[in-house]
N, C-alpha and C positions, 0 to 999 in steps of 0.2 A: 569548571572545577579545577582547583589546583591539584597537585599530585596527592595530597592527603589533607585531612582536617580532623580535629578532635570533636566528637559529639559531646557537648557540654551538658546535655540533658540526661545522659545515662552514666551511672557510676556503679561499679561492682566492688564487693569486698574481696580484694585480691588474695588476702590470706585464706579466706574460706574457699575460694576457687582453687588455690594452690593445694590446700588440704584435700579437697575433693579429687583433684587430679592425682595427687600422691597415693590416695587410697585405691584408686581404680587402675592406675597405669600397669602395675605388674599383673593384675588379673587379666588384663586385655593384651598382654604381650608387647607393651610399648617399650622396646629395649633397643639400645644402640648396639647390642652384642649380636643381633640377628643379621647375618650377612645379606639377606634378601632385602633389608631396609637400608642399604648402604647410602642412598642419596635422598630418600623420601620416607619420612616417618609420619604416619597419619593414623588417627583413630576417628572413625565417623561417630558423631554424636546423634545424628538423625538419619532416617532411612525412608525408603518407599514403604508405605504401610504394609505390614505383614511380609516383607520381602528381605530376608537376611542376606540374600546374594547381592543386594543393591549397595552394600558397603564393603565389597571386596573387589579385587582385580582392578581393571581400568576405571571402575566406578569411584575409586578412592582418589585417583589423580584427576581425570577429566581433561577436556579439550584445552590445548594451548598452542601457541605458535612460537617458533624460534628460528634463528639463523644458524644452521649447523656448520657453515663453512664461510670462507672469505668471499665467496661469489655474491653474497648479499641477497640470496634467494630465500625468502621466507618459506618455512615448511610447517604444515599442520601436524600436530602430534596428538594422539589419543582421540577417541570419538567424543562427540558432543554429548553432554549429560543433560537430561531434561530436569533441570534444577527444581522446577516447581513441583515435581513429584515427591520431593523429600520433605515430608510433613509430619513424620512420626518420630518421637524420641526413641532412641534405641533402648531396649529393656535394661541394659546395664546402667543407664544413667537415670532411670526413674527414681524419684524421691531423693535426688542428690542436689547439691547446690548448683551443679552444672545444669540440671534441668531448670532450676529456678532462674538462672541467668538466661538460658535459652528462651524461656517464656517471657521474661522481661524485655528482651531484645525484640521478640515478635510483636510486642505492643507498638513498636516504633518503625519496624522495617519488615518488608516481605523478604523471607530468606529462602535460599536454596540449601545446598549441603552445608552442614556445620561440622567442622573437624577440629581435633586437637592436632596441631602440627609441631613436630619437634625437629630442631636443627642441631645436630651434634656440634661440639666444639670444632673450630677450624675447618668449617665446611660451608658450601654455598650452593644455591640453586643455579640453574642455567639462566642466561639472558633470554627472557621470554615475555609474552603477553597473554593475558587471559580474556575470555569474552565478557567478564563482568567486573564490577568493583568488589572490594572485599572489606569486611569489618574485622578488625583485629582487637583482641583483648590480651595483652601480654600477661603471662602467668609467671614465667621464670625467664630472666634475661640478664644481660651484662652489657657493659658499655661498648664492647666490641660487636654486639649484635646490631646490625644496621640494615635498613631497607634502602635500596637505591631504585628510584623511579626516574627514568631518563637520566638527567644530569644531577639530580638532587639526592643526597644521602641524608638519612635521619635515623635517630634512635627512638624507639618507643619504650619508655620505662614501664615497669610493672607496678603501676600506682593506682589501678582501678579505673583508669580512663579508657574510653573506647575510641579507636582510630578507624577512620574510613580512608581506604587507599584506592587510588585509581589504577587498578591492575590491568586496565585495557591498554595502558601505555607499557612500553618495554621497561622491565624491571628485573631485579633479583633480590634475594635476601642472603646475607652472609652472616655467619657467626664466627667472628674473629677472636672470640673469647675462649675461656678454658672451662666453661660449664655449659650444659645444655641450654638451649633457648626453646621455650614452649609458649605457643600462643593458641588461644581459642580463635578460630578463623571461620567466618561465615560468608558465603556467597550472597551478595545483595542483588535482588531482582528489582528491576525498575518499576 
């Protein structure tokens, strides 16, 4: 697999998805003003059945590896999440267009955690790799919002297309623009 590809069989109404996000974001505290969310802003869309604790703390971030210094020694961060346990839509998303998109994706892919991920303006993630591939649906973006996988940089426009990225390779995401970048991101299980 290349670093990413577009799934031509799935399209979403990005305007409806953006409206659903805008309706729910404040209710769920998705704010860049919260200092505890300085580098990682996420809202879980699904959870372990009946377990509201499965969408908080380290369960939001999950396992990844990084190079924290120049020695080139990879370090594991955060515990492994049993992605297959995340099978229930969170109550706040029931009867929304986000639930409709979630159910449509499930027709084509086996999913783990599904999250709304926000990257504030002029910020980036660390150079890291994850245990699985990811499915991205851009909701709000700008030309300065780019994903870098190994040596390849690319922009994912918010046009209703679905992108599959190989996050098992070293990558990061940066938002070099002046507005928030928001994607619906799902862990893909093989």
